[in-house]
Phi, psi and omega in degrees: 000094173279113184279007175057054176301133178298142176244158176216158180293130178274082184063225179254020183286340185091352181263135170266108184265147171303141181298330171264125180257135181282116177280099186283003167304335179299338184271353194309323185242016185274162166286157179301319183298315181291321180299318182296315177301318180297316181290325174295320177296316176310307187295326185291342176267004176084015176285126185235025184216126180243128177243115181236181176207151178301333183272005184271057177054231182266016191302316183296322177293322179294331178288332191304311181296324179292318183295331180299335181254340191234013192302321184291348186270350188227151167275126189248121180233140173229184186219152169237139176263001178283150187249352180251154183305311187297313182292320179294319177294320177301314182292323179298314175306312181299321178299316179298320179291318182296323182269355178056046178236156177269338181209144170250157182285320184215136168247138185240139169289119194273120173057055181267083187235349180261140187299322181289320178294320182300312182298319181295312185293327187262355182268174178305135182079004182275175182303319179304312178306314180295321180291324177295317173307315180296322175298316181295332178275358178086006180285335183215150183263326187222158181235130179232178181217140183235164180201147171243163177090173187281347182268354184305308182302315181292324178289326176296324176299315177299316177299314181292335174285346181260326184209146182274076176300148183276335186206151170234165175220131182214157171294142178203121176200170182298319184286328174296319183282355172281352176272113187301323180293318181294314183299319182296318179294318180299313183299319180296318180292320176302314180296320179293314180297320179295321184287329185261352182073040180257132179293147179239117176258140176240147177236164177065032181293327184247030175281136173267312179182177174287155181293150171248156186304326183265009176295126187272348187290154170293141185260092182261357169217164184286347176243158175281120179275158167291144179231349174288125188297326178294311182295324175297315181298316179297320177295320179294317179301323184297320177290309188291339178293340181268118183300135177089352182270144174242145185253117176269125183295161185287157176283353174273101184295336179295344179259000188297314180295322179297318183290321178291325176298318184292322180290317181294326183266358190300129173270359181053039172249137186256123178254095184300316182299319179293321177297321170305309182296327177299321177307314180287312186292324186250010175061036184289132179226153176296137177291330188237124175236127191306126177066007177246306182221060183272344187248157171225148178283329178246103185268073176216176174064000000 
C-alpha cells in the first residue's frame, strides 16, 4: 500500500526524499522481527530515506537484514558523535560493518552545538577532515551536521560558513518557533540553506514536553510525545507547510503509523488558532530553553 508520500529534492544531493524521513532510533531496542515489520510499514508509506546513528542502540544492526533486500530503494544516512578524524572514521567503518553495506549516502556530525566540540571537529585532525577522507574514498557520498537545543541554528550557520555541508538537522515545531530568539536564528538558517541548496531536516515535531516524575506512560522516547491524532496532524502540517523542510519521525515507534498517515494526508495548511489551543489542551512546552535545558542525554528521535 504505497500512500504516495510527497517527495522533494533533498538539498543539492540529486535525491528526491520523502518529506517524512524515518528516524531509525525507533529500532534501537527492537527485536529483529519487529524491526523488519517496522521497516516494511515505513516503506509502505513511500518513505525512501532512513536516518540512523551509531549511538542508537542496535538500530544499525536491525537495519542490516532489511537493507540486504532494499538498499537501492533508500537514501541511507548515519551519524558519528566523535570529534577527531581517527575516531570518526573508525566509527563510520563500524557503521558500514553493522549495516553490512559498502557505502552510505550521508554521514553526519552528530549534535555539533558546543563551541569546544566544534573547534575540535572542524580543525586539523578533526572529525570533518576524517569524513572528507572517507568521502574521497567512496565510503560516503555526502556530509551533514545535526544539532539539538536552541543554539543549533546559529551553530549550523557557523558550520556552513566553514564547510559546504550537504544537510543540516534542527528542532522545529510551533512552540519552538514561538520563541523570538530561536525563530530569528532558524529563519536566518532557512534563508542560508535555501540560497545554497542545503537540505533541512527537522526533529521533535510531535514533542509535547519533557517527562515529569509522575507521568504514568511508558517512555519510548526521551520526551513526552503528542498522541492525539488531531494534534499530531496539526504538528505535522506545521512542518510540511514550509517549503524545503523534511520531518524526521519519532523514536517512539508506536506513533510511527499515525505520523506517517499524517504526513501522507497533509494538506500543509497551518491553523494557528488550533495550534495555540493544542499548547493549552496538551500541555505543550518547548523541549529546549536557552541555557536552561539545551542538552539531552539521549540525543535521538
